[in-house]
ChimeraX commands (.cxc) that place a marker at each C-alpha (Angstrom):
marker #1 position 31.00,34.24,-5.17 radius 0.5
marker #1 position 29.85,31.31,-3.11 radius 0.5
marker #1 position 26.82,29.20,-3.50 radius 0.5
marker #1 position 24.78,27.46,-0.65 radius 0.5
marker #1 position 24.75,23.73,-1.38 radius 0.5
marker #1 position 21.49,22.32,-2.91 radius 0.5
marker #1 position 19.48,20.36,-0.43 radius 0.5
marker #1 position 19.37,16.46,-1.19 radius 0.5
marker #1 position 16.15,15.47,-2.67 radius 0.5
marker #1 position 14.01,13.76,-0.19 radius 0.5
marker #1 position 13.77,9.92,-0.74 radius 0.5
marker #1 position 10.45,8.23,-1.31 radius 0.5
marker #1 position 8.32,7.31,1.59 radius 0.5
marker #1 position 7.47,3.57,1.97 radius 0.5
marker #1 position 4.42,2.48,4.10 radius 0.5
marker #1 position 4.30,-0.99,5.63 radius 0.5
marker #1 position 0.74,-2.14,6.67 radius 0.5
marker #1 position 0.37,-4.76,9.52 radius 0.5
marker #1 position -3.00,-6.46,9.95 radius 0.5
marker #1 position -3.49,-7.76,13.64 radius 0.5
marker #1 position -6.00,-9.51,15.72 radius 0.5
marker #1 position -5.04,-10.79,19.24 radius 0.5
marker #1 position -1.31,-10.84,17.75 radius 0.5
marker #1 position 0.54,-9.60,20.99 radius 0.5
marker #1 position 2.67,-12.72,21.12 radius 0.5
marker #1 position 4.66,-11.86,18.06 radius 0.5
marker #1 position 3.65,-8.27,17.17 radius 0.5
marker #1 position 6.75,-6.75,19.06 radius 0.5
marker #1 position 9.15,-8.67,16.83 radius 0.5
marker #1 position 7.17,-7.34,13.59 radius 0.5
marker #1 position 7.32,-3.66,14.94 radius 0.5
marker #1 position 11.00,-4.01,15.90 radius 0.5
marker #1 position 11.73,-5.34,12.41 radius 0.5
marker #1 position 10.24,-2.45,10.76 radius 0.5
marker #1 position 11.54,0.19,13.29 radius 0.5
marker #1 position 15.01,-1.37,12.79 radius 0.5
marker #1 position 15.26,-0.56,8.93 radius 0.5
marker #1 position 18.09,1.69,7.80 radius 0.5
marker #1 position 16.09,3.26,5.12 radius 0.5
marker #1 position 15.26,6.86,6.25 radius 0.5
marker #1 position 11.68,7.07,5.36 radius 0.5
marker #1 position 9.38,4.14,6.51 radius 0.5
marker #1 position 5.76,4.53,7.73 radius 0.5
marker #1 position 4.26,1.84,9.61 radius 0.5
marker #1 position 0.50,1.62,9.74 radius 0.5
marker #1 position -1.12,-1.15,11.96 radius 0.5
marker #1 position -4.69,-2.08,11.54 radius 0.5
marker #1 position -6.12,-4.03,14.52 radius 0.5
marker #1 position -9.49,-5.84,14.26 radius 0.5
marker #1 position -10.65,-5.50,17.83 radius 0.5
marker #1 position -7.95,-7.23,19.97 radius 0.5
marker #1 position -8.55,-8.19,23.68 radius 0.5
marker #1 position -5.01,-9.78,24.39 radius 0.5
marker #1 position -2.82,-6.76,25.03 radius 0.5
marker #1 position -2.11,-5.86,21.37 radius 0.5
marker #1 position -3.44,-2.31,21.88 radius 0.5
marker #1 position -1.17,-1.91,24.88 radius 0.5
marker #1 position 1.76,-2.71,22.64 radius 0.5
marker #1 position 0.61,-0.19,19.89 radius 0.5
marker #1 position 0.03,2.56,22.56 radius 0.5
marker #1 position 3.81,2.22,23.52 radius 0.5
marker #1 position 5.08,1.81,20.00 radius 0.5
marker #1 position 6.89,4.94,18.85 radius 0.5
marker #1 position 5.98,6.42,15.56 radius 0.5
marker #1 position 3.50,3.97,14.55 radius 0.5
marker #1 position 0.21,4.93,13.01 radius 0.5
marker #1 position -2.69,2.44,14.17 radius 0.5
marker #1 position -6.27,1.97,14.19 radius 0.5
marker #1 position -8.53,-0.40,15.79 radius 0.5
marker #1 position -12.05,-1.60,14.94 radius 0.5
marker #1 position -14.08,-4.56,13.60 radius 0.5
marker #1 position -13.29,-5.68,10.12 radius 0.5
marker #1 position -14.20,-8.48,7.55 radius 0.5
marker #1 position -10.68,-9.98,8.03 radius 0.5
marker #1 position -7.15,-9.76,7.07 radius 0.5
marker #1 position -7.47,-8.40,3.51 radius 0.5
marker #1 position -9.96,-5.92,4.61 radius 0.5
marker #1 position -7.67,-4.64,7.25 radius 0.5
marker #1 position -4.91,-4.40,4.63 radius 0.5
marker #1 position -6.96,-2.34,2.32 radius 0.5
marker #1 position -8.00,-0.08,5.21 radius 0.5
marker #1 position -4.29,0.23,5.92 radius 0.5
marker #1 position -3.46,1.15,2.34 radius 0.5
marker #1 position -6.16,3.94,2.57 radius 0.5
marker #1 position -4.41,5.39,5.66 radius 0.5
marker #1 position -0.78,5.21,4.19 radius 0.5
marker #1 position 1.03,7.90,2.57 radius 0.5
marker #1 position 3.89,6.19,0.93 radius 0.5
marker #1 position 4.80,5.82,-2.83 radius 0.5
marker #1 position 5.44,2.26,-2.14 radius 0.5
marker #1 position 3.11,-0.04,-0.35 radius 0.5
marker #1 position 3.54,-3.51,1.37 radius 0.5
marker #1 position 2.01,-5.60,4.01 radius 0.5
marker #1 position 3.62,-7.40,6.80 radius 0.5
marker #1 position 1.70,-9.83,8.93 radius 0.5
marker #1 position 1.87,-9.44,12.87 radius 0.5
marker #1 position 3.68,-12.82,13.27 radius 0.5
marker #1 position 6.15,-12.38,10.48 radius 0.5
marker #1 position 9.11,-9.77,10.06 radius 0.5
marker #1 position 11.64,-8.22,7.88 radius 0.5
marker #1 position 15.13,-8.90,7.83 radius 0.5
marker #1 position 17.14,-6.24,9.71 radius 0.5
marker #1 position 18.52,-3.74,8.80 radius 0.5
marker #1 position 18.50,-3.67,4.94 radius 0.5
marker #1 position 15.31,-5.18,3.54 radius 0.5
marker #1 position 13.51,-1.98,2.80 radius 0.5
marker #1 position 16.62,-0.18,1.44 radius 0.5
marker #1 position 17.44,-3.01,-0.86 radius 0.5
marker #1 position 13.84,-2.75,-2.38 radius 0.5
marker #1 position 13.85,0.88,-2.72 radius 0.5
marker #1 position 17.31,0.93,-4.40 radius 0.5
marker #1 position 15.84,-1.60,-6.89 radius 0.5
marker #1 position 12.67,0.33,-7.62 radius 0.5
marker #1 position 14.64,3.50,-8.02 radius 0.5
marker #1 position 16.93,1.86,-10.63 radius 0.5
marker #1 position 13.91,0.27,-12.44 radius 0.5
marker #1 position 10.99,2.81,-12.58 radius 0.5
marker #1 position 9.23,0.59,-15.02 radius 0.5
marker #1 position 8.57,-2.20,-12.49 radius 0.5
marker #1 position 5.32,-2.16,-10.61 radius 0.5
marker #1 position 5.76,-4.91,-8.11 radius 0.5
marker #1 position 8.98,-6.38,-6.58 radius 0.5
marker #1 position 9.46,-9.26,-4.36 radius 0.5
marker #1 position 12.24,-11.11,-2.81 radius 0.5
marker #1 position 13.36,-14.24,-0.86 radius 0.5
marker #1 position 12.42,-15.36,2.61 radius 0.5
marker #1 position 13.31,-17.84,5.30 radius 0.5
marker #1 position 11.10,-19.79,7.72 radius 0.5
marker #1 position 11.53,-19.30,11.34 radius 0.5
marker #1 position 10.13,-21.11,14.42 radius 0.5
marker #1 position 8.09,-19.57,17.37 radius 0.5
marker #1 position 11.30,-18.32,18.99 radius 0.5
marker #1 position 12.50,-16.71,15.80 radius 0.5
marker #1 position 15.20,-19.26,14.76 radius 0.5
marker #1 position 15.82,-20.22,11.21 radius 0.5
marker #1 position 14.42,-23.59,10.34 radius 0.5
marker #1 position 15.59,-24.10,6.80 radius 0.5
marker #1 position 17.69,-22.73,3.93 radius 0.5
marker #1 position 16.19,-19.52,2.57 radius 0.5
marker #1 position 13.36,-19.93,0.03 radius 0.5
marker #1 position 14.78,-18.77,-3.12 radius 0.5
marker #1 position 12.17,-17.02,-5.49 radius 0.5
marker #1 position 11.82,-17.38,-9.15 radius 0.5
marker #1 position 11.70,-15.18,-12.04 radius 0.5
marker #1 position 8.15,-13.96,-12.71 radius 0.5
marker #1 position 5.94,-15.90,-15.18 radius 0.5
marker #1 position 2.40,-15.14,-15.58 radius 0.5
marker #1 position 1.30,-18.45,-16.72 radius 0.5
marker #1 position 3.11,-20.12,-13.68 radius 0.5
marker #1 position 1.22,-17.62,-11.34 radius 0.5
marker #1 position -2.02,-18.99,-12.60 radius 0.5
marker #1 position -0.99,-22.40,-11.37 radius 0.5
marker #1 position 0.17,-21.51,-7.94 radius 0.5
marker #1 position 1.27,-18.53,-6.15 radius 0.5
marker #1 position 5.12,-18.24,-6.02 radius 0.5
marker #1 position 5.26,-14.69,-4.83 radius 0.5
marker #1 position 5.70,-14.51,-1.12 radius 0.5
marker #1 position 3.51,-11.60,0.02 radius 0.5
marker #1 position 5.53,-10.77,3.20 radius 0.5
marker #1 position 8.47,-9.95,0.81 radius 0.5
marker #1 position 6.53,-8.13,-1.93 radius 0.5
marker #1 position 6.22,-4.47,-2.54 radius 0.5
marker #1 position 3.87,-2.63,-4.92 radius 0.5
marker #1 position 3.90,0.93,-6.22 radius 0.5
marker #1 position 1.14,3.16,-4.80 radius 0.5
marker #1 position -0.01,4.16,-8.22 radius 0.5
marker #1 position -1.02,0.47,-8.99 radius 0.5
marker #1 position -3.20,0.31,-5.85 radius 0.5
marker #1 position -4.85,3.70,-6.83 radius 0.5
marker #1 position -5.79,2.18,-10.09 radius 0.5
marker #1 position -7.81,-0.14,-8.16 radius 0.5
marker #1 position -5.79,-3.10,-7.63 radius 0.5
marker #1 position -6.50,-3.95,-3.81 radius 0.5
marker #1 position -6.86,-7.10,-2.12 radius 0.5
marker #1 position -10.32,-8.54,-1.95 radius 0.5
marker #1 position -11.71,-7.81,1.41 radius 0.5
marker #1 position -14.01,-10.84,1.31 radius 0.5
marker #1 position -11.18,-13.45,1.06 radius 0.5
marker #1 position -9.64,-15.09,4.15 radius 0.5
marker #1 position -6.41,-16.67,3.37 radius 0.5
marker #1 position -5.55,-16.57,-0.24 radius 0.5
marker #1 position -6.18,-12.81,-1.04 radius 0.5
marker #1 position -2.52,-12.28,-1.88 radius 0.5
marker #1 position -2.61,-14.62,-4.81 radius 0.5
marker #1 position -6.08,-13.07,-6.11 radius 0.5
marker #1 position -4.27,-9.69,-5.78 radius 0.5
marker #1 position -1.11,-10.62,-7.74 radius 0.5
marker #1 position -3.25,-12.42,-10.41 radius 0.5
marker #1 position -5.39,-9.19,-10.94 radius 0.5
marker #1 position -2.18,-7.06,-11.37 radius 0.5
marker #1 position -0.65,-9.65,-13.67 radius 0.5
marker #1 position -3.78,-9.82,-15.90 radius 0.5
marker #1 position -3.48,-5.94,-16.02 radius 0.5
marker #1 position -0.04,-6.30,-17.40 radius 0.5
marker #1 position 1.68,-4.84,-14.47 radius 0.5
marker #1 position 5.42,-5.53,-14.45 radius 0.5
marker #1 position 6.70,-7.88,-11.76 radius 0.5
marker #1 position 10.27,-8.34,-10.93 radius 0.5
marker #1 position 12.27,-10.69,-8.58 radius 0.5
marker #1 position 14.94,-9.26,-6.33 radius 0.5
marker #1 position 17.23,-12.25,-5.25 radius 0.5
marker #1 position 17.79,-11.13,-1.68 radius 0.5
marker #1 position 16.15,-12.37,1.55 radius 0.5
marker #1 position 13.87,-9.81,2.70 radius 0.5
marker #1 position 11.58,-11.36,5.07 radius 0.5
marker #1 position 10.99,-14.08,7.63 radius 0.5
marker #1 position 7.85,-16.26,7.68 radius 0.5
marker #1 position 7.02,-17.68,11.15 radius 0.5
marker #1 position 5.63,-21.29,11.57 radius 0.5
marker #1 position 3.42,-21.78,14.54 radius 0.5
marker #1 position 0.24,-23.57,15.57 radius 0.5
marker #1 position -2.03,-20.61,15.47 radius 0.5
marker #1 position -0.94,-19.43,12.02 radius 0.5
marker #1 position -3.93,-18.66,9.85 radius 0.5
marker #1 position -2.75,-21.16,7.17 radius 0.5
marker #1 position -2.82,-23.99,9.68 radius 0.5
marker #1 position -6.28,-23.07,11.17 radius 0.5
marker #1 position -8.18,-22.69,7.96 radius 0.5
marker #1 position -10.06,-25.96,6.99 radius 0.5
marker #1 position -9.31,-27.63,3.59 radius 0.5
marker #1 position -13.06,-27.00,2.91 radius 0.5
marker #1 position -12.68,-23.32,3.31 radius 0.5
marker #1 position -9.58,-23.27,1.36 radius 0.5
marker #1 position -11.05,-25.15,-1.50 radius 0.5
marker #1 position -14.05,-22.72,-1.52 radius 0.5
marker #1 position -11.62,-19.74,-1.82 radius 0.5
marker #1 position -9.40,-21.33,-4.38 radius 0.5
marker #1 position -12.52,-22.06,-6.55 radius 0.5
marker #1 position -13.55,-18.48,-6.50 radius 0.5
marker #1 position -10.12,-17.29,-7.31 radius 0.5
marker #1 position -9.54,-19.90,-10.09 radius 0.5
marker #1 position -13.05,-18.96,-11.81 radius 0.5
marker #1 position -12.15,-15.27,-11.51 radius 0.5
marker #1 position -8.92,-15.56,-13.17 radius 0.5
marker #1 position -9.34,-18.56,-15.37 radius 0.5
marker #1 position -6.68,-20.60,-13.54 radius 0.5
marker #1 position -6.73,-24.31,-13.05 radius 0.5
marker #1 position -8.00,-25.69,-9.62 radius 0.5
marker #1 position -6.56,-29.07,-10.37 radius 0.5
marker #1 position -3.19,-27.82,-10.94 radius 0.5
marker #1 position -3.41,-25.58,-7.96 radius 0.5
marker #1 position -4.55,-28.61,-5.61 radius 0.5
marker #1 position -1.60,-30.74,-7.04 radius 0.5
marker #1 position 0.92,-28.08,-6.09 radius 0.5
marker #1 position -0.70,-27.28,-2.77 radius 0.5
marker #1 position -1.59,-30.78,-1.74 radius 0.5
marker #1 position 1.31,-32.92,-3.17 radius 0.5
marker #1 position 4.12,-31.14,-5.02 radius 0.5
marker #1 position 4.57,-28.18,-2.78 radius 0.5
marker #1 position 4.88,-30.07,0.56 radius 0.5
marker #1 position 7.12,-32.86,-1.15 radius 0.5
marker #1 position 9.52,-30.03,-2.17 radius 0.5
marker #1 position 9.47,-28.47,1.27 radius 0.5
marker #1 position 10.25,-31.89,2.83 radius 0.5
marker #1 position 13.16,-32.61,0.42 radius 0.5
marker #1 position 14.57,-28.82,1.15 radius 0.5
marker #1 position 13.98,-27.70,-2.30 radius 0.5
marker #1 position 13.18,-24.16,-3.14 radius 0.5
marker #1 position 11.77,-21.90,-5.70 radius 0.5
marker link #1:1,2 radius 0.2
marker link #1:2,3 radius 0.2
marker link #1:3,4 radius 0.2
marker link #1:4,5 radius 0.2
marker link #1:5,6 radius 0.2
marker link #1:6,7 radius 0.2
marker link #1:7,8 radius 0.2
marker link #1:8,9 radius 0.2
marker link #1:9,10 radius 0.2
marker link #1:10,11 radius 0.2
marker link #1:11,12 radius 0.2
marker link #1:12,13 radius 0.2
marker link #1:13,14 radius 0.2
marker link #1:14,15 radius 0.2
marker link #1:15,16 radius 0.2
marker link #1:16,17 radius 0.2
marker link #1:17,18 radius 0.2
marker link #1:18,19 radius 0.2
marker link #1:19,20 radius 0.2
marker link #1:20,21 radius 0.2
marker link #1:21,22 radius 0.2
marker link #1:22,23 radius 0.2
marker link #1:23,24 radius 0.2
marker link #1:24,25 radius 0.2
marker link #1:25,26 radius 0.2
marker link #1:26,27 radius 0.2
marker link #1:27,28 radius 0.2
marker link #1:28,29 radius 0.2
marker link #1:29,30 radius 0.2
marker link #1:30,31 radius 0.2
marker link #1:31,32 radius 0.2
marker link #1:32,33 radius 0.2
marker link #1:33,34 radius 0.2
marker link #1:34,35 radius 0.2
marker link #1:35,36 radius 0.2
marker link #1:36,37 radius 0.2
marker link #1:37,38 radius 0.2
marker link #1:38,39 radius 0.2
marker link #1:39,40 radius 0.2
marker link #1:40,41 radius 0.2
marker link #1:41,42 radius 0.2
marker link #1:42,43 radius 0.2
marker link #1:43,44 radius 0.2
marker link #1:44,45 radius 0.2
marker link #1:45,46 radius 0.2
marker link #1:46,47 radius 0.2
marker link #1:47,48 radius 0.2
marker link #1:48,49 radius 0.2
marker link #1:49,50 radius 0.2
marker link #1:50,51 radius 0.2
marker link #1:51,52 radius 0.2
marker link #1:52,53 radius 0.2
marker link #1:53,54 radius 0.2
marker link #1:54,55 radius 0.2
marker link #1:55,56 radius 0.2
marker link #1:56,57 radius 0.2
marker link #1:57,58 radius 0.2
marker link #1:58,59 radius 0.2
marker link #1:59,60 radius 0.2
marker link #1:60,61 radius 0.2
marker link #1:61,62 radius 0.2
marker link #1:62,63 radius 0.2
marker link #1:63,64 radius 0.2
marker link #1:64,65 radius 0.2
marker link #1:65,66 radius 0.2
marker link #1:66,67 radius 0.2
marker link #1:67,68 radius 0.2
marker link #1:68,69 radius 0.2
marker link #1:69,70 radius 0.2
marker link #1:70,71 radius 0.2
marker link #1:71,72 radius 0.2
marker link #1:72,73 radius 0.2
marker link #1:73,74 radius 0.2
marker link #1:74,75 radius 0.2
marker link #1:75,76 radius 0.2
marker link #1:76,77 radius 0.2
marker link #1:77,78 radius 0.2
marker link #1:78,79 radius 0.2
marker link #1:79,80 radius 0.2
marker link #1:80,81 radius 0.2
marker link #1:81,82 radius 0.2
marker link #1:82,83 radius 0.2
marker link #1:83,84 radius 0.2
marker link #1:84,85 radius 0.2
marker link #1:85,86 radius 0.2
marker link #1:86,87 radius 0.2
marker link #1:87,88 radius 0.2
marker link #1:88,89 radius 0.2
marker link #1:89,90 radius 0.2
marker link #1:90,91 radius 0.2
marker link #1:91,92 radius 0.2
marker link #1:92,93 radius 0.2
marker link #1:93,94 radius 0.2
marker link #1:94,95 radius 0.2
marker link #1:95,96 radius 0.2
marker link #1:96,97 radius 0.2
marker link #1:97,98 radius 0.2
marker link #1:98,99 radius 0.2
marker link #1:99,100 radius 0.2
marker link #1:100,101 radius 0.2
marker link #1:101,102 radius 0.2
marker link #1:102,103 radius 0.2
marker link #1:103,104 radius 0.2
marker link #1:104,105 radius 0.2
marker link #1:105,106 radius 0.2
marker link #1:106,107 radius 0.2
marker link #1:107,108 radius 0.2
marker link #1:108,109 radius 0.2
marker link #1:109,110 radius 0.2
marker link #1:110,111 radius 0.2
marker link #1:111,112 radius 0.2
marker link #1:112,113 radius 0.2
marker link #1:113,114 radius 0.2
marker link #1:114,115 radius 0.2
marker link #1:115,116 radius 0.2
marker link #1:116,117 radius 0.2
marker link #1:117,118 radius 0.2
marker link #1:118,119 radius 0.2
marker link #1:119,120 radius 0.2
marker link #1:120,121 radius 0.2
marker link #1:121,122 radius 0.2
marker link #1:122,123 radius 0.2
marker link #1:123,124 radius 0.2
marker link #1:124,125 radius 0.2
marker link #1:125,126 radius 0.2
marker link #1:126,127 radius 0.2
marker link #1:127,128 radius 0.2
marker link #1:128,129 radius 0.2
marker link #1:129,130 radius 0.2
marker link #1:130,131 radius 0.2
marker link #1:131,132 radius 0.2
marker link #1:132,133 radius 0.2
marker link #1:133,134 radius 0.2
marker link #1:134,135 radius 0.2
marker link #1:135,136 radius 0.2
marker link #1:136,137 radius 0.2
marker link #1:137,138 radius 0.2
marker link #1:138,139 radius 0.2
marker link #1:139,140 radius 0.2
marker link #1:140,141 radius 0.2
marker link #1:141,142 radius 0.2
marker link #1:142,143 radius 0.2
marker link #1:143,144 radius 0.2
marker link #1:144,145 radius 0.2
marker link #1:145,146 radius 0.2
marker link #1:146,147 radius 0.2
marker link #1:147,148 radius 0.2
marker link #1:148,149 radius 0.2
marker link #1:149,150 radius 0.2
marker link #1:150,151 radius 0.2
marker link #1:151,152 radius 0.2
marker link #1:152,153 radius 0.2
marker link #1:153,154 radius 0.2
marker link #1:154,155 radius 0.2
marker link #1:155,156 radius 0.2
marker link #1:156,157 radius 0.2
marker link #1:157,158 radius 0.2
marker link #1:158,159 radius 0.2
marker link #1:159,160 radius 0.2
marker link #1:160,161 radius 0.2
marker link #1:161,162 radius 0.2
marker link #1:162,163 radius 0.2
marker link #1:163,164 radius 0.2
marker link #1:164,165 radius 0.2
marker link #1:165,166 radius 0.2
marker link #1:166,167 radius 0.2
marker link #1:167,168 radius 0.2
marker link #1:168,169 radius 0.2
marker link #1:169,170 radius 0.2
marker link #1:170,171 radius 0.2
marker link #1:171,172 radius 0.2
marker link #1:172,173 radius 0.2
marker link #1:173,174 radius 0.2
marker link #1:174,175 radius 0.2
marker link #1:175,176 radius 0.2
marker link #1:176,177 radius 0.2
marker link #1:177,178 radius 0.2
marker link #1:178,179 radius 0.2
marker link #1:179,180 radius 0.2
marker link #1:180,181 radius 0.2
marker link #1:181,182 radius 0.2
marker link #1:182,183 radius 0.2
marker link #1:183,184 radius 0.2
marker link #1:184,185 radius 0.2
marker link #1:185,186 radius 0.2
marker link #1:186,187 radius 0.2
marker link #1:187,188 radius 0.2
marker link #1:188,189 radius 0.2
marker link #1:189,190 radius 0.2
marker link #1:190,191 radius 0.2
marker link #1:191,192 radius 0.2
marker link #1:192,193 radius 0.2
marker link #1:193,194 radius 0.2
marker link #1:194,195 radius 0.2
marker link #1:195,196 radius 0.2
marker link #1:196,197 radius 0.2
marker link #1:197,198 radius 0.2
marker link #1:198,199 radius 0.2
marker link #1:199,200 radius 0.2
marker link #1:200,201 radius 0.2
marker link #1:201,202 radius 0.2
marker link #1:202,203 radius 0.2
marker link #1:203,204 radius 0.2
marker link #1:204,205 radius 0.2
marker link #1:205,206 radius 0.2
marker link #1:206,207 radius 0.2
marker link #1:207,208 radius 0.2
marker link #1:208,209 radius 0.2
marker link #1:209,210 radius 0.2
marker link #1:210,211 radius 0.2
marker link #1:211,212 radius 0.2
marker link #1:212,213 radius 0.2
marker link #1:213,214 radius 0.2
marker link #1:214,215 radius 0.2
marker link #1:215,216 radius 0.2
marker link #1:216,217 radius 0.2
marker link #1:217,218 radius 0.2
marker link #1:218,219 radius 0.2
marker link #1:219,220 radius 0.2
marker link #1:220,221 radius 0.2
marker link #1:221,222 radius 0.2
marker link #1:222,223 radius 0.2
marker link #1:223,224 radius 0.2
marker link #1:224,225 radius 0.2
marker link #1:225,226 radius 0.2
marker link #1:226,227 radius 0.2
marker link #1:227,228 radius 0.2
marker link #1:228,229 radius 0.2
marker link #1:229,230 radius 0.2
marker link #1:230,231 radius 0.2
marker link #1:231,232 radius 0.2
marker link #1:232,233 radius 0.2
marker link #1:233,234 radius 0.2
marker link #1:234,235 radius 0.2
marker link #1:235,236 radius 0.2
marker link #1:236,237 radius 0.2
marker link #1:237,238 radius 0.2
marker link #1:238,239 radius 0.2
marker link #1:239,240 radius 0.2
marker link #1:240,241 radius 0.2
marker link #1:241,242 radius 0.2
marker link #1:242,243 radius 0.2
marker link #1:243,244 radius 0.2
marker link #1:244,245 radius 0.2
marker link #1:245,246 radius 0.2
marker link #1:246,247 radius 0.2
marker link #1:247,248 radius 0.2
marker link #1:248,249 radius 0.2
marker link #1:249,250 radius 0.2
marker link #1:250,251 radius 0.2
marker link #1:251,252 radius 0.2
marker link #1:252,253 radius 0.2
marker link #1:253,254 radius 0.2
marker link #1:254,255 radius 0.2
marker link #1:255,256 radius 0.2
marker link #1:256,257 radius 0.2
marker link #1:257,258 radius 0.2
marker link #1:258,259 radius 0.2
view
């Protein structure tokens, strides 16, 4: 007697959300980096805030991309909307000017999560690239998770972080009213809820430095106001954060130190 082979179990779906507004200059790179992953089940959801620069033309031509366009409150509102559209068991977001390492970033993450079912959030390492996609420095090596240190500054690279859907469905979503530090607020909220974070020591993403990047266009006054709100919400130290963001972090980057 012969038996038909059992079908291989279907691997979990992962959903990548990309918020974009007039991002046509670099968006094709981001789309290619998601499309180029060797993991077999990747959903890419792009949420556009009403672009007028050719972004929508790129999206119309992009095979397999789920996208929506309309006004929103900003980046983190768009990410939340993307999470609502996504179907994956694992969720992540990648900005329209950054990209994943091709081809194995997603598969490395999914292997890790498959082997560690108790981990809620996994994050990796990254490297800086210039406007033309050339590597600028040595990869930025992450550090092992420490909740107390997270309340001093955000050492988790959001463009190299992945979260199980169940955590988001519990109510842990980025605050749509924040403009640039919503990832830190998001991670702090999950940490305070005792979600388990883990560092994967592999380069997963590339962060592009360019003149129109949000971190370079937001004023220090706006940053200070947002940091003050987040610190008050999570009982974090604003002076320690300002020391890291204004002095220690830039000094370490100039010296080529990481972590």
